[in-house]
N, C-alpha and C positions, 0 to 999 in steps of 0.2 A: 504494500500500500504506500502511495506517495503522499507525503505531508505537504499540503499546500497552505500551511499556516502563514500568517504575515511575517513571522520571524524567519521562516525558511526562505521565503521570497526575498526578504531584505538581505539576508546573508548571501544568497546566490547573486543578487544584484551588486553587492559590494565586491564579491569575488570576480564577477564578470567585468566590472568597471576597472578593477585593479589589473586583471590580466590583459584587458584591451587598452590599457593606458599607453600612451606613446613612450613613456620612459621604460615601461616593462618590455615593450616591443624592441626597443633599442638594446636593452640589456640582454634579452633573449637572442637577438641576432648577433650581438657580440659574442655571446657564449657559443652559439652555433659555429661561428667563424674563429673561435679562439685558437684552435690548432693551426689555422691558416694565417694567423697573425703572429703567434709565438714562433712557429717553425721558421718562417723567413727571417725574423729578427735574430733568432739563434744562428741561422746560416750566415747572416751579415756579420755578426760578432765573432764567428768562428768560420771564416770562409774556407780555411784549409779542411775543416771538418765537413763542410758542405761539398767540397771537391771529393773528399774520401767517400762520402755517401753516394755521390753520383757514380764514382768508379765501382763501388761495391755492387750497385745495381746494373752495371754494364752500360751506363749512359755516357756516350762519348760524342763530342769532346766535353769533358766534365765541367769546364768553366762555362761553356755556353749553356748547358743544362742547369747548372746552379743558378746563374743569373736569370734564366728564363723562369725557373720555378719560383724564385724569390719574387720577381716582378709579377708573375701571374697570380700567385697566392695573395699578395698584398692588394693588387688591383681588383681581383674578383671579390675579395672580402670587403673592400671599400664600396664596391657596387651593391653588395647585399646589405650592408649596414646603412648606407646612405639612401638607398632607394633608387639611385640612378641606374636605370636598366637592370633592376634587381633580378628579374627573371633570367637574364642572360648570365649574370654573375653566378646565380644559384645553380643553373644548369651546367655551367662550365665547371663549378666546383664538384657537382655530382659526378660528372664524367671523369674529371681528374681523380677524384677519390676512388672510383671504381677501377680505373687503370692502375693507379698506384697500389691499390689493394691486391690486384691480381699479380702485380710485379713483386711486391714486397712481402706478402703474407701467404705464400703457397704452402699452407699447412699440410696439404695432402702429400707433399713430397718429403715431409719431415718424419723422422722416426718417432715412435710413441714416446711420451714423456712430457715433462713440464714445459719445455720450449714449444712443442707441438700444441699443447693445450692453450698456452698463452697466445700463440699465433692464431689458433682457431677462434678464440674469443675476440681477438682484435679484428680478425677478418669480418666476423658477423657484426661487430660494433660499427665497422666502417660501412658495411652495407646499410645499416640503420641510418648512419650519418648521410650517406648519399640519398637515401629515401627522404630524409628531412629536407634536404636541399631541393628535391623535386617537389615536395609539398609547398615550400616557399615560392618556387617558380610558378606553380599552378595557382596559388593564391594571388600572386602578383598579376599574372595574366588574366585571371578571372576578374580582379579589381579593375584592370585596364579595360576589359570588355564591357563592364557596366557603365563606364564613363561616357 
């Protein structure tokens, strides 16, 4: 049975207002893009580490890919958070996440054990992250279509 009492409606109204608030939206979008902001900043501060990462995953020339990844992640994150062509930034991050996940987290090739379990968990977490970006893109496109 659903409680439709005034206090329940008031509480859900407060919750909806808080969740829909512009500040909450910005914080949520920053959280969604956190790895795509932190990662490039780390690569900038330790560019040799960024080069080593590109080499590790067989991306050559490493310098080109490191700069491209840094630029891409920061630009796409800025698009998602700012709202400027948000749907493009979100779809780009979804595709990037899927590609990177299949390159870096090939758990099916790993022997049983803790490393495989951790890679499996990370793989599916990244699928969820890509799905969230697709939802952001869909919501942005739907909003645009209503205008």
